[in-house]
C-alpha positions in Angstrom: 39.9 90.6 -27.1 40.1 86.8 -27.6 43.1 85.8 -25.9 43.4 82.6 -28.5 41.8 81.8 -32.3 40.8 78.6 -33.4 42.4 76.9 -36.2 41.2 76.6 -39.6 39.7 73.5 -40.8 42.7 73.3 -43.4 45.2 74.1 -40.5 43.8 71.0 -38.4 43.8 68.6 -41.3 47.7 69.8 -42.0 47.8 69.5 -37.8 46.5 65.6 -38.1 48.4 64.5 -40.7 51.4 65.7 -39.7 50.5 64.1 -35.9 49.7 60.9 -37.5 53.4 60.5 -39.6 54.6 61.8 -36.6 53.6 59.0 -34.5 54.3 56.1 -36.7 57.9 57.5 -37.9 58.3 57.4 -33.3 57.0 54.2 -33.4 59.1 53.1 -36.1 62.0 54.7 -34.9 61.8 53.2 -31.7 61.7 49.1 -33.2 64.3 50.2 -35.0 66.3 51.5 -32.0 65.5 48.6 -29.7 65.6 45.7 -32.1 67.9 46.0 -34.8 70.5 48.6 -33.1 74.4 47.4 -32.8 75.1 44.7 -35.4 75.8 41.0 -36.4 78.6 39.2 -37.8 80.3 35.5 -38.4 83.7 35.6 -36.6 86.1 32.4 -36.7 87.6 31.2 -33.5 90.7 30.0 -33.0 89.6 26.7 -34.1 88.6 27.9 -37.5 85.3 27.4 -36.7 82.6 30.1 -37.3 80.3 31.8 -34.5 77.4 34.5 -34.6 78.4 37.6 -32.4 75.6 40.2 -32.0 77.4 43.7 -31.0 75.7 45.9 -28.4 77.5 49.2 -27.8 80.8 48.3 -27.6 80.1 44.5 -26.3 80.4 41.6 -28.4 77.9 38.4 -27.5 78.1 35.0 -28.7 74.8 33.9 -29.8 76.3 30.1 -30.7 78.2 28.0 -33.6 77.4 28.5 -37.0 74.1 26.3 -37.9 70.4 26.7 -39.5 69.3 28.0 -36.3 72.1 30.8 -35.9 71.8 31.6 -39.7 67.9 32.1 -39.5 68.8 34.6 -37.0 71.6 36.2 -38.9 68.9 36.5 -42.2 66.3 37.6 -39.7 68.3 40.6 -38.2 70.0 41.8 -41.5 66.7 41.3 -43.5 64.2 43.0 -40.6 67.4 45.7 -40.1 67.2 46.8 -43.7 63.3 46.8 -43.6 63.3 48.7 -40.8 65.4 51.5 -41.8 64.0 52.1 -45.1 60.4 52.5 -43.2 62.0 54.9 -41.0 63.9 57.1 -43.6 60.4 57.0 -46.0 58.7 58.3 -42.9 61.7 60.9 -42.5 60.9 61.9 -46.1 57.6 62.1 -45.2 57.9 64.6 -42.3 60.2 66.5 -44.4 57.6 67.3 -47.1 54.9 68.3 -43.9 57.5 70.8 -42.4 57.3 73.6 -45.2 53.8 73.2 -45.3 53.2 73.4 -41.4 55.3 76.3 -41.1 53.6 78.4 -44.5 50.2 77.1 -42.6 51.7 79.2 -39.3 51.2 75.7 -37.3 55.0 75.6 -36.0 54.8 76.9 -32.4 57.5 75.8 -30.2 60.8 77.8 -30.4 63.7 75.9 -31.8 66.3 75.6 -28.9 62.9 74.3 -27.0 62.3 71.7 -29.0 65.6 70.5 -29.4 65.8 69.9 -25.4 62.1 68.1 -25.3 63.1 65.6 -27.9 66.9 65.0 -26.5 64.7 63.9 -23.0 62.0 62.0 -24.8 64.8 59.6 -26.9 65.8 59.1 -23.2 62.4 58.4 -22.2 62.4 60.8 -19.6 59.5 62.9 -20.8 56.3 62.4 -19.4 58.0 59.9 -17.1 61.2 61.7 -14.8 60.3 65.1 -16.4 57.3 67.6 -17.5 57.5 70.7 -19.0 56.0 73.5 -16.9 55.6 77.4 -17.0 54.9 79.2 -20.3 55.6 76.1 -22.9 52.5 74.2 -21.4 50.8 76.3 -23.2 51.4 74.5 -26.5 50.0 71.1 -25.1 47.1 72.8 -23.8 46.6 74.8 -27.2 46.8 71.9 -29.3 44.4 70.4 -27.2 42.1 72.9 -27.7 42.4 73.7 -31.2 43.6 77.4 -31.2 46.5 79.3 -30.9 46.9 81.4 -27.6 47.9 85.2 -28.6 51.9 85.5 -28.5 51.8 87.9 -25.8 51.1 84.9 -23.7 53.7 82.5 -25.5 56.9 84.4 -25.5 59.7 83.2 -23.5 63.4 82.9 -23.6 63.5 79.6 -21.0 62.2 76.2 -20.3 61.0 75.0 -17.1 61.5 71.4 -16.3 59.5 69.4 -13.2 61.5 66.8 -12.1 59.5 63.7 -10.8 61.8 62.2 -8.6 59.7 59.2 -7.9 60.8 57.8 -11.1 63.6 55.1 -11.5 66.7 56.2 -13.7 68.7 53.1 -13.8 67.5 52.1 -17.2 68.2 55.6 -18.7 71.4 55.5 -20.9 74.8 55.1 -19.2 76.4 58.6 -21.6 73.2 60.6 -19.6 73.9 59.1 -16.3 77.4 59.8 -16.0 76.8 64.0 -17.0 73.3 63.9 -16.1 71.1 66.7 -17.4 74.2 69.6 -17.9 75.7 66.8 -20.4 72.7 66.3 -22.3 72.4 70.7 -22.8 75.7 70.4 -23.8 75.4 68.0 -26.3 72.6 70.4 -27.8 74.4 73.8 -27.5 77.8 73.3 -26.1 78.0 77.2 -24.6 75.4 76.0 -21.9 77.0 76.3 -18.7 75.4 76.0 -14.8 75.3 79.7 -13.4 77.0 78.8 -10.6 77.6 75.7 -8.3 75.3 73.3 -7.5 73.0 75.8 -9.2 69.8 74.3 -10.7 69.7 76.7 -13.5 72.0 77.0 -16.9 72.4 79.3 -19.6 73.7 79.8 -23.2 75.7 82.6 -24.6 72.7 83.9 -26.2 71.0 83.6 -22.5 68.6 80.9 -23.0 67.5 79.6 -19.6 67.2 76.0 -18.3 65.6 75.4 -14.9 65.2 72.5 -13.4 62.8 72.2 -10.4 60.9 69.8 -7.7 58.5 69.7 -5.4 59.2 70.7 -2.1 59.1 67.2 0.0 56.6 66.5 2.9 59.2 66.2 5.3 62.4 68.3 4.2 64.5 66.9 7.3 64.7 63.6 6.1 64.4 63.7 3.0 66.6 61.3 0.6 64.6 62.3 -3.0 67.2 62.9 -5.7 68.1 66.4 -6.8 69.9 65.7 -9.6 69.5 63.1 -12.9 73.5 61.7 -12.2 76.3 61.8 -9.4 78.6 64.4 -11.5 79.0 67.9 -9.5 78.8 70.1 -12.8 74.8 68.5 -13.1 72.0 70.8 -12.1 70.5 70.4 -9.0 67.1 71.1 -8.7 65.4 73.5 -6.4 62.8 72.7 -4.1 59.4 75.1 -4.9 56.6 74.9 -2.7 53.0 74.4 -4.5 55.1 72.1 -7.7 53.8 68.7 -5.9 50.4 70.0 -7.0 51.6 69.7 -10.5 53.9 66.5 -10.3 50.5 64.7 -8.2 48.4 65.8 -11.2 47.5 64.2 -14.2 49.5 64.3 -17.1 48.5 65.2 -20.7 50.7 65.0 -24.0 50.5 66.1 -27.3 52.0 66.6 -30.3 53.3 69.9 -31.3 55.0 71.4 -33.8 58.6 73.6 -33.5 59.0 77.1 -36.1 61.0 74.4 -38.5 57.8 72.9 -38.9 58.2 69.3 -37.5 56.4 67.7 -34.5 57.4 66.8 -31.3 55.9 65.0 -28.0 55.3 66.9 -25.1 54.0 66.1 -21.7 52.8 68.7 -18.9 50.4 68.7 -16.2 47.1 68.1 -16.5 45.7 72.0 -17.8 43.1 72.5 -14.8 45.9 71.9 -12.2 48.0 74.6 -14.3 45.4 77.0 -13.9 44.5 76.4 -11.0 48.4 76.5 -9.9 48.8 79.8 -11.9 46.3 81.6 -10.2 47.7 80.7 -6.5 50.9 82.1 -7.6 49.3 85.2 -9.1 48.2 85.8 -5.3 51.7 85.5 -3.7 52.9 88.5 -2.2 56.2 87.2 -2.4 55.7 87.1 -6.0 57.6 89.4 -8.7 54.9 92.0 -9.5 55.5 91.8 -13.4 54.9 87.7 -13.3 52.0 88.1 -11.2 49.6 89.8 -13.4 51.1 87.2 -16.7 50.6 84.4 -14.1 47.1 85.4 -13.7 46.5 85.6 -17.6 47.6 82.6 -18.3 45.5 80.9 -15.1 42.2 82.3 -17.0 43.1 81.6 -21.0 43.5 78.3 -20.1 40.6 78.0 -17.9 38.6 79.5 -20.5 40.2 76.9 -22.9 38.8 74.4 -20.7 34.9 75.9 -20.1 35.0 76.3 -23.8 36.4 74.2 -25.5 37.6 71.2 -23.4 34.2 70.6 -21.4 34.7 67.2 -20.4 37.8 68.6 -18.3 36.1 69.4 -14.7 37.1 70.6 -11.8 35.1 69.1 -9.9 36.4 65.8 -11.2 37.9 62.9 -8.9 41.2 63.0 -10.5 42.1 66.4 -9.2 41.6 64.6 -5.5 45.4 64.7 -4.8 44.8 68.7 -4.9 44.2 70.0 -1.7 40.3 71.5 -1.2 41.8 75.2 -0.8 43.6 75.3 -4.2 40.6 73.3 -6.1 38.2 75.9 -4.9 40.2 78.9 -6.4 38.6 76.9 -9.4 35.4 79.5 -9.0 37.3 82.2 -9.7 38.3 80.9 -12.9 34.8 79.6 -14.3 32.4 82.1 -15.7 30.7 84.8 -13.7 27.7 83.3 -13.4 28.8 80.2 -11.8 31.1 82.1 -9.7 30.3 82.1 -6.2 30.4 85.7 -4.3 31.7 84.5 -1.6 35.5 86.1 -0.8 38.4 83.3 -0.6 41.3 82.9 1.5 44.0 83.3 -0.8 46.7 82.4 1.3 45.7 78.8 2.7 47.0 77.1 5.2 47.8 73.3 3.5 
């Protein structure tokens, strides 16, 4: 029995329309927020002379006294802002029109709370840079790349795993996020989110939805000074270090526009599907892994490997872009390839890397 179903030509057309509308909306919104945020107005000084001021956040900055140059700046700002806002509004309306069609055509896949968390991270510029989505939710990216829907049994989840890349600089992140970090962001989305314990890597809301912050085990555990939090707040989540995640962090990133259960698109970034499949198969062979999870790990590894083999043939397990992965891990690919090409030689399932 197949673990995935191909999208129809109508579904693909609708998906592409939604994807294109979202990309234009996202670009236009970014321009509006970056170029036309705040306000601009004339203010009189104590000598009754007018000056042009630009407000960013809570700070007003003088752009100079009233002149032909500052009047041009003023007019261009307000004209550009009006045009940009109108464009964003029109594109948002277009997404509103597409959403019910997406639902009717069964294209909405990502759980709503997961989608809200990912969007919030994406707005801060963290998605695909300091954070990637791993675990079951990464399957939404891979099925989009392959033009299929993976069967629901392999997708059902009540959590989201966020892989932290501590190599990324957080200096340019918004101040309100840097003050409260990930837990503050989660509580803005759902005020019932709270860490499960002090210095916990996990937060849960009142419905039991879990958010895990995880990161690779550093090469030198004793001398590592890598970040484990997104802020200095004592209540912020502290990433737990887990063996094997360095393979996902060091693999190529994969991005796709996916659709949530309300029919609205969002951008989602995850590790390369080949690295995902290899890592999942490795997890399924660990004796210290929960037995039920091992079964699910292997199922997910094999369905992603099948997608790669049948739908994404340009992604080779022998490609140079996977050279950052240990040879012993890459050799697991022989177990994931079709039987006709797989090696009969038994693999060492607990390699020392």
